[in-house]
C-alpha positions as CSV (number, residue, x, y, z in Angstrom):
1,X,125.8,186.2,135.9
2,X,122.9,185.7,133.5
3,X,122.3,189.5,133.4
4,X,126.0,190.1,132.6
5,X,125.9,187.5,129.9
6,X,122.8,189.0,128.3
7,X,124.3,192.5,128.3
8,X,127.7,191.5,127.0
9,X,126.9,188.7,124.5
10,X,123.3,187.9,123.7
11,X,122.4,191.4,122.5
12,X,125.4,191.3,120.2
13,X,124.2,188.1,118.4
14,X,127.0,186.2,120.1
15,X,124.9,183.0,120.3
16,X,124.9,182.7,116.5
17,X,128.7,182.4,116.4
18,X,129.7,179.0,115.2
19,X,132.6,178.6,117.6
20,X,130.5,179.5,120.6
21,X,127.8,177.0,119.6
22,X,130.4,174.3,118.9
23,X,131.9,174.9,122.4
24,X,128.4,174.5,124.0
25,X,127.6,171.3,122.1
26,X,131.0,169.9,123.0
27,X,130.3,170.6,126.7
28,X,126.9,168.9,126.4
29,X,128.6,165.9,124.8
30,X,131.2,165.7,127.6
31,X,128.6,166.2,130.3
32,X,130.2,169.4,131.6
33,X,128.1,172.4,132.7
34,X,124.9,170.9,131.3
35,X,122.5,173.4,132.7
36,X,124.7,176.4,131.9
37,X,125.0,175.2,128.2
38,X,121.3,174.6,127.9
39,X,120.5,178.0,129.5
40,X,122.9,179.6,127.0
41,X,121.0,178.0,124.1
42,X,117.8,179.7,125.2
43,X,119.1,182.7,123.3
44,X,120.1,180.8,120.2
45,X,118.3,180.7,116.9
46,X,118.4,177.1,115.5
47,X,117.5,178.4,112.0
48,X,120.9,180.0,111.8
49,X,122.7,176.8,112.7
50,X,124.5,174.6,110.2
51,X,123.1,171.1,109.7
52,X,126.1,169.3,111.3
53,X,125.6,171.4,114.4
54,X,121.9,170.4,114.6
55,X,122.9,166.7,114.3
56,X,125.5,167.0,117.0
57,X,123.0,168.6,119.3
58,X,120.6,165.7,118.9
59,X,123.4,163.3,119.5
60,X,124.3,165.2,122.7
61,X,120.6,165.0,123.8
62,X,120.6,161.2,123.2
63,X,123.4,160.8,125.7
64,X,121.0,161.5,128.5
65,X,119.1,158.2,127.9
66,X,122.3,156.2,127.3
67,X,121.9,152.6,128.4
68,X,125.4,152.7,129.9
69,X,124.8,154.3,133.4
70,X,128.4,155.4,133.6
71,X,127.7,157.7,130.6
72,X,124.4,158.9,131.8
73,X,125.1,162.6,132.2
74,X,122.0,163.1,134.3
75,X,124.1,161.8,137.2
76,X,126.1,164.9,137.2
77,X,123.2,167.4,136.8
78,X,121.9,168.9,140.1
79,X,118.5,169.5,138.5
80,X,117.7,166.8,135.9
81,X,114.1,168.0,135.6
82,X,115.3,171.4,134.3
83,X,117.7,169.8,132.0
84,X,115.1,167.4,130.6
85,X,112.5,170.3,130.3
86,X,114.9,172.5,128.4
87,X,116.0,169.6,126.1
88,X,112.3,168.9,125.3
89,X,111.7,172.6,124.6
90,X,114.7,172.6,122.1
91,X,113.6,169.3,120.5
92,X,110.1,170.7,120.0
93,X,111.6,173.7,118.3
94,X,113.8,171.5,116.0
95,X,110.8,169.3,115.2
96,X,108.7,172.4,114.2
97,X,111.4,174.1,112.2
98,X,113.2,171.2,110.5
99,X,111.2,168.3,109.0
100,X,114.2,166.1,108.7
101,X,114.5,165.9,112.5
102,X,110.8,165.3,113.1
103,X,110.8,161.6,114.0
104,X,114.1,161.7,115.9
105,X,113.0,164.6,118.0
106,X,109.6,163.0,118.8
107,X,111.2,159.7,119.9
108,X,113.8,161.6,122.1
109,X,111.1,163.8,123.6
110,X,108.9,160.8,124.5
111,X,111.9,159.0,126.2
112,X,112.8,162.2,128.0
113,X,109.3,162.5,129.3
114,X,109.3,158.9,130.5
115,X,112.6,159.4,132.2
116,X,111.5,162.7,133.9
117,X,108.3,161.0,135.1
118,X,110.4,158.2,136.7
119,X,112.7,160.8,138.4
120,X,109.8,162.8,139.8
121,X,108.0,159.7,141.0
122,X,111.1,158.7,143.0
123,X,111.9,162.3,144.1
124,X,111.7,163.0,147.9
125,X,109.2,165.6,149.0
126,X,112.0,167.6,150.6
127,X,113.5,168.1,147.1
128,X,110.3,169.1,145.3
129,X,110.4,172.9,146.0
130,X,114.1,173.3,145.3
131,X,113.8,171.4,141.9
132,X,110.6,172.9,140.6
133,X,111.2,176.5,141.7
134,X,114.7,176.8,140.4
135,X,114.8,179.4,137.5
136,X,116.5,179.4,134.2
137,X,118.2,182.4,132.5
138,X,114.8,183.7,131.4
139,X,113.6,183.7,135.0
140,X,111.2,180.9,134.4
141,X,110.8,178.3,137.3
142,X,111.0,174.7,136.2
143,X,107.2,174.5,136.8
144,X,106.8,177.2,134.1
145,X,109.0,175.3,131.7
146,X,106.9,172.2,132.2
147,X,103.6,174.1,131.6
148,X,104.8,176.2,128.8
149,X,105.9,173.1,126.9
150,X,102.9,171.0,127.9
151,X,105.1,168.2,129.4
152,X,102.2,166.5,131.0
153,X,104.0,163.4,132.2
154,X,106.0,165.7,134.6
155,X,102.8,166.6,136.4
156,X,102.8,164.1,139.2
157,X,99.7,164.8,141.3
158,X,101.1,164.1,144.8
159,X,104.3,166.1,144.2
160,X,102.4,169.0,142.6
161,X,99.9,169.1,145.4
162,X,102.8,169.3,147.9
163,X,104.4,172.1,145.9
164,X,101.2,174.1,145.7
165,X,100.7,173.8,149.5
166,X,104.3,175.0,150.0
167,X,103.7,178.0,147.7
168,X,100.4,178.8,149.5
169,X,101.8,178.5,153.0
170,X,105.1,180.3,152.4
171,X,108.2,179.8,154.4
172,X,108.4,179.0,158.1
173,X,108.7,182.0,160.4
174,X,112.3,181.2,161.3
175,X,113.3,181.2,157.6
176,X,111.8,184.6,156.8
177,X,113.9,187.8,156.7
178,X,111.0,190.3,156.2
179,X,110.9,190.5,152.4
180,X,107.8,189.7,150.6
181,X,109.3,187.0,148.4
182,X,109.9,185.0,151.6
183,X,106.3,184.9,152.4
184,X,103.4,183.3,150.5
185,X,102.7,185.7,147.6
186,X,99.2,184.3,147.3
187,X,98.4,185.1,150.9
188,X,100.0,188.5,150.5
189,X,98.0,189.4,147.4
190,X,94.7,188.3,149.0
191,X,95.2,189.8,152.5
192,X,97.3,193.0,151.9
193,X,95.7,196.4,151.8
194,X,95.5,197.9,148.4
195,X,97.4,201.2,148.1
196,X,97.0,203.8,145.3
197,X,100.3,205.0,143.8
198,X,100.7,208.8,143.8
199,X,100.6,210.2,140.3
200,X,99.7,206.9,138.7
201,X,96.2,206.1,137.4
202,X,95.4,202.4,137.3
203,X,92.3,201.3,135.6
204,X,90.4,198.0,135.9
205,X,91.6,197.0,132.4
206,X,95.2,197.5,133.5
207,X,94.8,195.1,136.4
208,X,92.9,192.3,134.7
209,X,94.9,192.6,131.5
210,X,97.7,190.3,130.5
211,X,100.4,192.9,130.9
212,X,99.7,193.5,134.6
213,X,102.7,192.7,136.8
214,X,102.3,193.5,140.5
215,X,105.5,194.7,142.0
216,X,105.2,193.0,145.3
217,X,108.9,192.3,145.9
218,X,109.7,195.9,146.7
219,X,107.5,195.9,149.9
220,X,108.5,194.8,153.3
221,X,106.2,193.5,155.9
222,X,106.1,196.4,158.4
223,X,103.9,194.4,160.7
224,X,106.5,191.7,161.0
225,X,109.1,194.3,161.8
226,X,106.9,195.6,164.6
227,X,106.1,192.2,165.9
228,X,109.7,191.1,165.9
229,X,110.9,194.3,167.6
230,X,108.3,193.8,170.3
231,X,109.3,190.2,170.7
232,X,113.0,191.1,171.0
233,X,112.2,193.7,173.7
234,X,110.0,191.3,175.6
235,X,112.7,188.6,175.5
236,X,115.3,191.1,176.7
237,X,113.2,192.3,179.6
238,X,112.3,188.7,180.5
239,X,115.9,187.7,180.6
240,X,116.8,190.8,182.5
241,X,114.2,190.2,185.2
242,X,115.1,186.5,185.5
243,X,118.8,187.4,185.9
244,X,117.9,190.1,188.5
245,X,115.7,187.5,190.4
246,X,118.6,185.0,190.3
247,X,121.0,187.6,191.7
248,X,118.5,188.5,194.4
249,X,118.1,184.8,195.5
250,X,121.9,184.3,195.6
251,X,122.3,187.5,197.7
252,X,119.6,186.3,200.1
253,X,121.3,182.9,200.4
254,X,124.7,184.6,201.0
255,X,123.1,186.9,203.6
256,X,121.5,184.0,205.4
257,X,124.8,182.1,205.6
258,X,126.4,185.2,206.9
259,X,123.9,185.5,209.6
260,X,124.1,181.9,210.6
261,X,127.9,181.8,210.8
262,X,128.1,185.1,212.6
């Protein structure tokens, strides 16, 4: 959906349309589709907004830390850490681009960081990977949003240590379908054999440069396919032999009864 939105709207400067922006802010005020609205604003340029829209956006952000729990819109957001991270990113942009919002944005950002820290501290370890690895419309995991915006209170050591171990170990064998992204990418990069692409000359500078992006998602684990196929064949033959043995035993018992009663 995000690819379709980008092709149809964002390239046409749709996110600078006042009606579209007003609709998004109204959704944020009402607590509807919070993450969708915030992801849409990733393509917006605050410098082209009118002053009243900027004020309404800060008011919508303030609703997150409402003292009235019934109005706390974080209760209806499946990933509050992403919502808080994106809000902090937008508030930092407002603070840097508009002096009149400086103090307000700083106060809101500090309260968001405290709230996020509290949520992460109380988060169950089983939820850490799903929360921190979910991606926004720019294909950035929540962990990247945190590091890009230097949201240090969100870095909780025990949760981060658990997440790093999950990334390093990869998925369990029974949850893997053979694609590289379902294995540990770090282990793949360190253990996989290097292959030279035909017709492509890659220099050391290309590899260690900032623009290097290894295309590891296109590769399958051929060794896993071979191992699984052998395992399936072995299981099949084992089941077949066991079934054949059971049939032989029953035939022997039937023959013994036949001899005794005859």
